[in-house]
Backbone as CSV, one residue per row, in Angstrom:
resi,resn,N_x,N_y,N_z,CA_x,CA_y,CA_z,C_x,C_y,C_z
1,MET,0.816,-1.052,-0.058,-0.033,0.050,0.112,0.914,1.311,-0.018
2,ALA,0.531,2.100,-0.848,1.257,3.460,-1.057,0.964,4.396,0.036
3,LYS,2.094,5.144,0.477,1.678,6.176,1.433,0.949,7.351,0.846
4,LYS,-0.117,7.694,1.566,-0.870,8.875,1.082,0.036,10.230,1.188
5,LYS,-0.466,11.175,0.357,0.016,12.346,0.351,-0.926,13.412,0.286
6,ALA,-0.589,14.603,0.865,-1.630,15.686,0.988,-1.330,16.712,0.229
7,CYS,-2.526,17.290,-0.365,-2.397,18.620,-1.298,-1.938,19.724,-0.460
8,LYS,-0.942,20.668,-0.901,-0.437,21.729,-0.299,-1.697,22.900,-0.195
9,VAL,-2.488,22.765,-1.078,-3.690,23.789,-1.145,-4.968,23.405,-0.382
10,CYS,-5.262,22.390,-0.746,-6.844,21.909,-0.164,-6.681,20.868,0.783
11,ASN,-5.433,20.335,1.205,-5.377,19.228,2.276,-6.014,17.865,1.795
12,TYR,-6.318,17.722,0.415,-6.930,16.388,0.017,-6.023,15.391,0.198
13,LEU,-6.187,14.238,0.581,-5.252,13.077,0.568,-5.413,12.035,-0.432
14,THR,-4.295,11.884,-1.198,-4.261,11.014,-2.335,-2.877,10.230,-2.391
15,GLU,-2.766,9.334,-3.383,-1.484,8.797,-3.652,-0.894,9.223,-4.785
16,GLU,-1.669,10.351,-5.478,-0.993,10.919,-6.694,0.023,12.008,-6.371
17,LYS,0.756,12.301,-7.403,1.815,13.472,-7.302,1.136,14.718,-7.319
18,GLU,-0.012,14.868,-8.038,-0.897,15.983,-8.289,-2.232,15.853,-7.634
19,CYS,-2.737,16.881,-6.990,-4.162,16.657,-6.431,-5.168,16.674,-7.502
20,PRO,-6.057,15.516,-7.322,-7.102,15.232,-8.300,-8.282,16.478,-8.144
21,LEU,-8.383,17.108,-6.916,-9.288,18.028,-6.901,-8.957,19.525,-7.444
22,CYS,-7.695,19.828,-7.105,-7.390,21.203,-7.494,-6.179,21.372,-8.312
23,GLY,-5.362,20.219,-8.602,-4.384,20.191,-9.348,-2.945,20.518,-8.890
24,SER,-2.862,20.956,-7.493,-1.706,21.461,-6.843,-0.898,20.322,-6.461
25,GLU,0.460,20.499,-6.103,1.429,19.503,-5.863,0.875,18.848,-4.456
26,THR,1.461,17.682,-4.217,1.055,16.954,-2.936,2.468,16.551,-2.271
27,VAL,2.386,16.431,-0.912,3.706,16.353,-0.116,3.351,15.085,0.842
28,LYS,4.476,14.579,1.241,4.352,13.425,2.178,4.197,13.766,3.646
29,GLU,4.612,15.121,3.983,4.586,15.755,5.274,3.279,16.109,5.719
30,TRP,2.521,15.401,6.462,1.254,15.799,6.856,0.733,15.091,8.309
31,GLN,-0.257,15.789,9.044,-0.529,15.025,10.135,-1.953,14.963,10.493
32,GLY,-2.392,13.957,11.044,-3.841,13.964,11.429,-4.849,13.894,10.114
33,TYR,-6.115,13.201,10.260,-6.859,13.484,8.807,-8.261,13.459,9.390
34,LEU,-9.042,13.945,8.572,-10.446,13.992,8.812,-11.202,13.310,7.511
35,VAL,-12.274,12.670,7.813,-13.091,12.067,6.825,-14.417,12.721,6.789
36,VAL,-14.564,13.426,5.586,-15.954,14.001,5.444,-16.884,13.258,4.698
37,VAL,-17.990,13.071,5.259,-18.916,12.263,4.533,-20.289,12.970,4.040
38,ASP,-20.511,14.027,4.638,-21.495,14.946,4.202,-21.100,16.371,4.348
39,HIS,-20.299,17.006,3.319,-19.848,18.239,3.402,-20.916,19.217,3.456
40,GLU,-21.987,19.015,2.970,-23.070,20.302,2.934,-23.583,20.335,4.401
41,HIS,-23.525,19.338,5.255,-24.099,19.591,6.644,-23.165,19.539,7.763
42,SER,-21.722,19.526,7.335,-20.743,19.299,8.297,-20.206,20.801,8.573
43,GLU,-20.195,21.071,10.019,-19.642,22.342,10.471,-18.091,22.376,10.216
44,ILE,-17.381,21.200,10.613,-15.993,21.237,10.501,-15.578,21.369,9.051
45,ALA,-16.287,20.829,8.040,-15.971,21.119,6.714,-16.103,22.457,6.167
46,ARG,-17.128,22.984,6.758,-17.494,24.573,6.414,-16.296,25.394,6.916
47,LYS,-15.786,25.101,8.129,-14.748,25.766,8.818,-13.580,25.835,7.969
48,MET,-13.028,24.400,7.627,-12.042,24.046,6.726,-12.076,24.550,5.551
49,LYS,-13.366,25.034,4.815,-13.641,25.270,3.624,-13.366,24.163,2.464
50,ILE,-13.951,23.030,3.016,-13.999,21.814,2.302,-15.406,21.769,1.571
51,HIS,-15.312,21.631,0.217,-16.559,21.625,-0.621,-16.843,20.394,-1.228
52,THR,-16.280,19.124,-0.878,-16.412,17.812,-1.157,-16.193,16.610,-0.155
53,ASN,-16.709,15.649,-0.341,-16.454,14.448,0.485,-15.179,13.724,0.254
54,GLY,-14.494,13.162,1.328,-13.288,12.622,1.106,-12.364,12.604,2.401
55,LYS,-11.140,12.217,2.257,-10.113,12.350,3.325,-9.228,13.434,3.203
56,PHE,-8.943,14.302,4.360,-8.315,15.502,4.243,-7.361,15.518,5.525
57,ALA,-6.151,15.994,5.303,-5.039,16.200,6.387,-5.529,17.541,7.098
58,LEU,-5.222,17.261,8.421,-5.485,18.394,9.241,-4.218,19.463,9.300
59,LYS,-3.228,19.044,8.947,-1.970,19.992,8.890,-1.036,19.424,7.819
60,VAL,-0.683,20.298,6.885,0.278,20.090,5.905,1.553,20.949,5.921
61,ARG,2.798,20.173,5.869,3.803,21.031,5.945,4.285,21.370,4.428
62,GLU,4.631,22.437,4.340,5.101,22.769,2.751,6.643,22.811,2.666
């Protein structure tokens, strides 16, 4: 299993070198994660400006 990488812009977790959501670079240095299953009704997703369901890193190092 490949290690997940986090997008530097939107924090989306993926195994790709480029984020499938926004096209930005991904990095291996991240901490914690959040799984969003209903972004329209999630207070945390709203505060983190997440507009889609998925896995997101809480902290990403650039």
